[in-house]
C-alpha positions as CSV (number, residue, x, y, z in Angstrom):
1,M,95.1,81.7,48.3
2,G,96.7,81.6,44.8
3,I,97.6,78.6,42.8
4,H,101.0,77.2,43.8
5,V,102.9,76.8,40.5
6,E,106.4,75.6,39.6
7,L,106.7,78.3,37.0
8,A,106.0,81.8,38.4
9,I,106.0,83.3,34.9
10,Q,105.1,81.4,31.7
11,V,104.9,83.3,28.4
12,E,104.2,81.8,24.9
13,G,104.3,83.7,21.6
14,L,103.7,87.1,23.3
15,R,103.1,89.9,20.7
16,K,102.6,93.7,21.0
17,R,102.5,96.2,18.2
18,Y,102.5,100.0,18.2
19,K,101.3,101.2,14.8
20,E,104.2,100.2,12.5
21,H,106.5,99.1,15.3
22,E,106.5,95.5,16.5
23,A,107.7,95.8,20.1
24,L,107.3,92.1,20.9
25,G,107.5,89.6,18.0
26,G,106.3,86.4,19.7
27,I,108.5,85.9,22.7
28,D,108.6,82.8,25.0
29,L,109.8,83.0,28.6
30,S,109.5,80.7,31.6
31,V,110.7,81.6,35.1
32,R,110.9,79.1,38.0
33,T,109.3,80.1,41.3
34,G,111.9,81.5,43.7
35,S,114.4,82.4,41.0
36,V,115.7,85.5,39.2
37,L,115.3,86.1,35.4
38,G,117.5,88.8,34.0
39,L,116.0,90.3,30.8
40,L,118.7,92.0,28.8
41,G,118.7,93.8,25.5
42,P,119.7,97.1,23.8
43,N,117.4,100.2,24.3
44,G,114.2,99.7,22.4
45,A,114.5,95.9,22.4
46,G,111.1,95.4,24.1
47,K,112.2,94.8,27.7
48,T,110.0,97.4,29.3
49,T,107.1,96.4,27.0
50,A,107.4,92.8,28.2
51,V,107.3,93.9,31.8
52,R,104.3,96.2,31.3
53,V,102.4,93.3,29.6
54,L,103.3,90.9,32.5
55,A,102.3,93.5,35.1
56,T,98.9,94.0,33.3
57,L,99.6,97.6,32.4
58,L,99.5,96.8,28.7
59,R,97.2,94.4,26.8
60,P,99.1,92.1,24.5
61,D,98.0,91.6,20.8
62,G,98.7,87.9,20.8
63,G,100.1,84.9,22.7
64,T,99.6,84.0,26.4
65,A,101.2,85.1,29.6
66,M,100.6,83.5,33.0
67,V,101.9,85.2,36.2
68,A,101.7,83.5,39.6
69,G,99.3,81.0,38.0
70,Y,96.9,83.5,36.4
71,D,96.4,84.7,32.9
72,V,97.3,88.4,32.5
73,V,94.4,89.1,30.1
74,K,91.7,86.9,31.6
75,H,92.4,87.5,35.3
76,P,94.4,90.8,35.6
77,Q,93.0,91.5,39.0
78,E,94.3,88.2,40.4
79,V,97.7,88.9,38.8
80,R,97.9,92.4,40.4
81,R,97.2,91.0,43.8
82,R,100.3,88.9,43.6
83,I,102.9,91.2,42.0
84,G,105.1,94.2,42.8
85,L,106.5,96.6,40.3
86,A,109.5,98.9,40.8
87,G,110.4,101.2,37.9
88,Q,113.3,103.4,37.1
89,N,111.8,106.3,39.0
90,A,110.9,106.0,42.7
91,A,107.1,106.1,43.0
92,V,106.9,107.6,46.5
93,D,105.5,110.8,47.9
94,E,108.4,113.2,48.7
95,L,106.4,115.3,51.2
96,L,105.6,112.3,53.4
97,T,108.1,110.5,55.6
98,G,109.3,107.0,54.7
99,R,107.1,105.5,57.4
100,E,104.0,107.5,56.3
101,N,104.5,106.4,52.7
102,L,104.5,102.7,53.8
103,V,101.6,103.0,56.3
104,L,99.4,104.9,53.7
105,L,100.0,102.1,51.2
106,G,99.2,99.4,53.8
107,V,95.9,101.2,54.7
108,L,95.0,101.4,50.9
109,L,95.8,97.7,50.7
110,H,93.3,97.0,53.5
111,L,95.8,95.9,56.1
112,G,94.0,98.0,58.7
113,K,95.7,100.8,60.7
114,S,97.7,98.6,63.1
115,G,98.5,96.0,60.4
116,A,99.8,98.8,58.1
117,R,102.0,100.2,60.9
118,S,103.4,96.8,61.8
119,R,104.2,96.0,58.1
120,A,105.8,99.4,57.7
121,R,108.0,98.7,60.7
122,Q,109.1,95.3,59.3
123,L,110.0,96.8,55.9
124,L,111.9,99.8,57.3
125,E,114.0,97.4,59.3
126,R,114.6,95.1,56.4
127,F,115.7,97.9,54.1
128,D,117.9,99.6,56.6
129,L,115.7,102.8,56.8
130,V,114.8,102.9,60.5
131,A,117.1,105.9,61.2
132,A,115.5,107.9,58.3
133,A,111.9,106.6,58.8
134,D,110.5,109.8,60.2
135,R,112.2,112.2,57.8
136,P,110.5,113.5,54.7
137,V,111.5,111.5,51.6
138,R,112.7,114.6,49.8
139,T,115.7,114.5,52.2
140,Y,116.6,110.9,51.1
141,S,119.6,110.0,48.9
142,G,119.0,108.2,45.6
143,G,119.9,104.9,47.1
144,M,117.5,105.4,50.1
145,R,114.7,106.4,47.8
146,R,115.2,103.3,45.7
147,R,115.2,101.1,48.8
148,L,111.9,102.8,49.9
149,D,110.5,102.3,46.5
150,L,111.3,98.6,46.7
151,A,109.9,98.4,50.2
152,S,106.6,100.0,49.0
153,C,106.3,97.2,46.3
154,L,106.5,94.7,49.1
155,V,103.8,96.0,51.4
156,A,101.3,93.6,49.9
157,D,103.8,90.7,50.2
158,P,103.9,89.8,46.4
159,A,104.9,86.4,45.0
160,V,106.5,88.0,41.9
161,L,108.5,91.2,41.7
162,F,109.2,93.1,38.5
163,L,112.3,95.4,38.7
164,D,112.6,97.6,35.6
165,E,116.2,98.9,35.6
166,P,116.1,99.3,39.4
167,T,119.7,100.6,40.0
168,T,120.0,103.1,37.1
169,G,121.7,106.2,38.4
170,L,122.8,104.7,41.7
171,D,126.4,104.8,42.9
172,P,128.2,101.4,43.2
173,A,127.7,101.1,47.0
174,S,123.9,101.8,46.8
175,R,123.7,99.3,43.8
176,Q,125.5,96.6,45.8
177,S,123.2,97.2,48.8
178,L,120.1,96.8,46.6
179,W,121.5,93.6,45.1
180,T,122.0,92.1,48.6
181,T,118.4,93.0,49.4
182,V,117.1,91.4,46.2
183,R,119.0,88.2,46.9
184,G,117.5,88.2,50.4
185,L,114.0,88.4,48.9
186,V,114.7,85.5,46.5
187,S,115.9,83.3,49.3
188,D,112.5,84.0,51.0
189,G,110.8,82.5,47.8
190,V,110.0,85.7,45.9
191,T,110.4,85.4,42.1
192,V,112.1,88.3,40.4
193,L,112.1,89.5,36.8
194,L,114.8,92.1,36.4
195,T,115.5,94.3,33.3
196,T,118.9,95.9,33.4
197,Q,121.5,97.6,31.3
198,Y,124.3,96.6,33.8
199,L,125.5,93.2,32.8
200,E,127.4,92.7,36.1
201,E,124.0,93.1,37.8
202,A,122.5,90.3,35.7
203,D,125.6,88.2,36.3
204,Y,125.4,88.7,40.1
205,L,121.6,88.3,40.5
206,A,120.2,86.2,37.7
207,D,119.8,82.4,37.7
208,Q,118.7,82.6,34.1
209,V,119.3,85.3,31.4
210,V,117.2,86.0,28.4
211,V,118.6,88.4,25.7
212,I,116.0,90.1,23.5
213,N,116.6,92.2,20.5
214,S,114.0,93.9,18.2
215,G,111.2,92.1,20.1
216,K,112.6,88.6,19.8
217,V,114.5,86.3,22.1
218,I,118.0,85.8,20.7
219,A,119.6,83.9,23.7
220,D,118.4,82.1,26.8
221,G,120.5,80.3,29.5
222,T,122.3,80.6,32.7
223,P,125.0,83.3,32.8
224,D,127.7,80.6,32.6
225,E,126.0,78.8,29.7
226,L,125.9,82.0,27.7
227,K,129.5,82.8,28.5
228,R,130.7,79.3,27.4
229,K,129.0,80.0,24.0
230,V,131.4,82.9,23.5
231,G,134.5,80.9,24.1
232,Q,137.1,79.7,26.6
233,E,139.2,81.8,28.8
234,W,142.2,83.6,27.4
235,L,145.5,85.2,28.6
236,E,145.6,89.0,28.4
237,I,148.9,90.8,28.6
238,V,149.4,94.5,28.8
239,V,152.9,95.5,27.7
240,A,154.7,98.4,29.5
241,L,155.9,100.0,26.3
242,P,153.5,100.1,23.3
243,N,156.4,99.8,20.8
244,T,157.1,96.2,22.1
245,I,153.7,94.9,21.2
246,E,154.7,93.4,17.8
247,A,157.6,91.6,19.5
248,A,155.2,90.3,22.1
249,V,152.9,88.9,19.5
250,R,155.9,87.3,17.7
251,V,157.2,85.4,20.8
252,L,153.7,84.4,22.0
253,A,152.5,83.1,18.6
254,P,154.1,79.6,19.0
255,I,152.3,78.8,22.3
256,A,148.9,80.2,21.2
257,I,146.0,78.1,19.7
258,D,145.3,80.8,17.1
259,H,147.4,83.8,16.2
260,P,147.3,86.3,19.2
261,T,145.2,89.5,18.8
262,S,146.6,92.8,19.8
263,D,145.3,96.3,20.4
264,Q,148.0,98.9,19.8
265,E,146.0,101.7,21.5
266,K,145.5,99.8,24.8
267,G,148.9,98.0,24.6
268,T,147.2,94.6,25.0
269,V,147.9,91.2,23.5
270,A,145.3,88.4,23.9
271,L,145.7,84.7,23.2
272,Q,144.2,81.3,23.9
273,L,146.8,78.9,25.3
274,R,147.5,75.4,24.1
275,D,148.7,74.0,27.5
276,G,146.7,75.5,30.3
277,M,148.9,76.3,33.4
278,D,152.0,75.2,31.5
279,G,151.1,77.7,28.8
280,I,150.9,80.5,31.4
281,A,154.5,79.7,32.6
282,A,155.8,79.4,29.0
283,A,154.2,82.8,28.1
284,A,155.9,84.5,31.1
285,V,159.3,83.0,30.3
286,A,159.0,83.8,26.5
287,L,158.3,87.5,27.4
288,K,161.1,87.7,30.0
289,D,163.7,86.1,27.6
290,A,162.7,88.6,24.9
291,G,163.2,91.5,27.4
292,I,159.6,92.6,27.1
293,D,158.4,94.5,30.2
294,V,154.8,93.6,31.2
295,A,152.4,95.9,33.1
296,D,149.6,93.3,33.6
297,F,149.4,89.6,33.0
298,A,146.0,87.8,33.7
299,M,143.7,85.1,32.6
300,R,140.3,86.4,31.5
301,R,137.0,84.6,31.3
302,P,134.2,85.8,28.9
303,T,131.8,88.2,30.7
304,L,128.2,88.9,29.9
305,D,129.5,92.0,28.1
306,D,131.3,89.7,25.7
307,V,128.1,87.7,25.3
308,F,126.1,90.8,24.6
309,F,128.6,92.1,22.1
310,N,128.7,88.7,20.4
311,L,124.9,88.6,20.1
312,V,124.0,92.3,19.5
313,G,127.1,93.6,17.8
314,H,127.7,96.5,20.3
315,P,128.4,96.8,24.0
316,A,125.4,97.2,26.4
317,G,124.3,100.4,28.0
């Protein structure tokens, strides 16, 4: 039995250097047991390096990291027994069937023949792969392979799961299906650390988001806390005719907190309203009275994309 801990992952001052490049410059992380941490950042920010250190695939140059109650440097074997790691490429044998892949892993993990078969059966059901279980993996779609890859990480029933960009290259339906599966695992008490370039993925799955850039943590909080730092919601209007955009800005300025911003190319005007719901009605009346036709009229809340842009200076992905 492992140590039961309130924090499944605890990282202090973690450092990793490759020659001249500092991949991790002293990062701190803490992830509660049974929760999801979304690790975001631009390419080359250090996300994959952090995952590799926590999964005992890379030795850090400084700092400490505890996973499932064990130190990744002092007790790597104990850490490995308690984690699963799914990368961007499905790590399954294409020539074997889905069932054979899972049974083989179970046997290698000393579950015994019948234990391995029974675990494979459970996982095939859980990941909706029963119909394809006895087909070679080379016939699987991208989404099915990714589900099988995730299933293979769970043969050993890990306490902590590392998902490094798990839905890259999947179509929206497969991505949504994988999200539902991950949520199910978390409700069973599994702790997940997820790196992703899809901000809606972090928004949907993560209880806590950490943004790293150039090997340092630059933001940490729940998705809602991070969005609130960017600002309040705003009214976004798309005018039907681009040549009416200046007139729209003129009639909306009196009801805006600050001067409305506009994008001539997209035909949009954005403003924060003084009077909440009354402001929405006033904006609609002002545009109608001025004879300005509107194609879209909606309140927008900051997204994690806005947070990312605010912190890093360019969109994610």
